[in-house]
N, C-alpha and C positions, 0 to 999 in steps of 0.2 A: 533552550532553543526558542527562537521567535520567528514569526512569519517575516520574510524578507520584504514583502510588498503589502503591508497592512492596509493601505488606503484602497486597494483594489478589491478587498473582500467585503461582501455585504454583511450587515449586522447579524444575520442568521448564523453565519460561520462562527462569530465570536460567542453567540448564545450557545451553539452546539459545543464549542470547545469548553465553555464554562460548565455546561451540564455533564459532559464526559469527565472532566476533571473531578467533579464531585461524586460521580456515580460509578466510574470504572472500578472493578474489584482490585484489591491490592495485589492479588497474585498475577495480574497482567504485568509482565516484566518487559515484553517486547511490544505488544499492542498497547501502546501508551500515547499520551498526548504528544510526546516527543516524536514518535513515529509518524503520527498524523501530520504534524507540522513539517516534518522532513518530506513527506510525500507531497504536501502542498507546495513546498518550496521548489521541489524538482519540477512539478507541474508548471509553476510560474516560469522557471527557466525555459521549459519547452514552449510555453505560450509566447514568450519574448522571441525565442529563436525562430519560431515558425510564423510569427506575425499574426497570431490568431486574434480575430476581432473581439471587441470588448464584451459583446453579448454572449458569445460562446465561451469566452474565457471565464465569465462569471459562473457559468454552469459547471465548467471544469473545476473551478475552485470549490464550489459547493460539494461536488462529488468527492473531491480529494479530502475535504474536511470531514465528510459524513460517511466515508466508505466503511469505517469500522464502528460506526455508531451502535450497531447491533450488539457489540460486546457488552454493553450495559446490561443486556438481558441474558445472553448466552453466546458461547463460541460456536454453537451448532447453527449452521445456515445463517451466520451473522450478516452476510451480505443481503439476503432477502429480508431479514429482520430490520436491517438499516433502512431498506426501501419502504417497508410497511410503516415503520415508526416515523420516518421522515415526511411521508406524504401529507399529513395534516398541517405540517409546518410550511409546506410548499403551495398548497392549494390556493391560498388567498392571493399570492403574488406571482405565480408562474402559470403559464399555459400548460395544457396537457402534453403538448409536443415537447416543451422544455423539460417537464417532469420525466417524460419517457427517455429523453437524452441523458438526464442525470441518472436515472435508474440503470440505463445501459452501461454507463461508465462505472457505477458501483459494482454491477454484476461482472464486469470485465476483470475485477481484482480477484474473483474466485479462482482458486487453483483446482485443476489446471486451467490456466488463463486462455480464454477464447474471445478476444476482443473482436467486435464486428465492424468497427469503423476507426478512422484515424484518431478521433478524440478518446475513444475507449482504449486505443493502443497507448496513448499518452498516459492515462491514469494507471493502466496495467503496468507499464514500464516504470513509472514513478514509484509504484507500490513495492517493486522488487529492485529498485535502483541499487540498493546496498550490495547486491550479489556481485557487482563488479567494482566495488569501492575498497579503499584502504581500511574502512571501519567494519569490514565484514566480520572479523573475529569478535569484535566487541558486541555487535548486534546479534550475531548468531548465538553467542553465549546467553544472551537475554532470552532468545527464542527457546533455547535448550531448557532453561529454567521453567519457562511457561509450559513446554511440552512435558516435562517431568511432572508438573502439577496436574496436568490433564491426563497423564498416563499414555500419551502418544508414544513415548519412549521411556525406557527404565534404566538405561545405562549409557556409558560413553560409546560403546561399540555400536549399539543401535542408532545412536545419534549420528555417528560418523557415516554409517550406511545410508541413513536418511538424507544427509547433506549431499552425499555423492549422487544418489539417485535423483534428488531434486535438481541439482546443478546440471546433470546430464540431460534432463528432460525439459529444462527451462530454455526459453528463447526470448530475446528482446525483439521489439517490433518496429519502433520508429528509428529512422536512420541515425539520429543523434545518439541514441542509446547504443545502437550497434557499434558506432564508431568509437564511443568513449567507455563502454562497459564490458564488451565481450572479451577483449584480450585479458583483462585482469580476472574476469570470472573464470576463464579457462585456466589461468595460472593457479587460481585457488582450487579448482577441480583437480588439477595435477598434483598439487600439494596434498590434498586430502587422500587421493589414491595412493600416493607414496607413503602416507601415514598408515594407511590400511595395510599395505604390504610390508611395513616395517623398515622401509628404506630411510 
């Protein structure tokens, strides 16, 4: 998988991608470079759709690329770890205001998601875009393997319950995601509930 709009990304993004490629632990089967690029590409789609100006778009792209940077160190509080570790890389080129905007967008990906502004909503929705896509099963199986490694779940039954609860509690925020992802997400939720009941 590749970034759809490479020319719009600052060099920092490619440096981060390279570092994460080298340092992400092998047991990360869902939180991978492919996931990060997917999130960035969805953000790019929203940037174009909503006509977001270049300066803010640059910050959104940095947040999208760096939102899981903390996984280099630990899955625990990885969003805050991303923010802490990213700051020295931002201090020389970005204002405090810009850094805070990036930080807010990274924090918006923390579950349960609580984005505080439109740009945070974009990154939050992009992070969980797959919930309403045709590749849900493929990506959720990768997350299942990762959760097995970390002991979040230990069998198929627990995983099924976790998926149902997550889909029930999740909501999209920006209109484009609501229009294009909610219906298929609800279909998947119904499918999982039927699987649970043995239908």
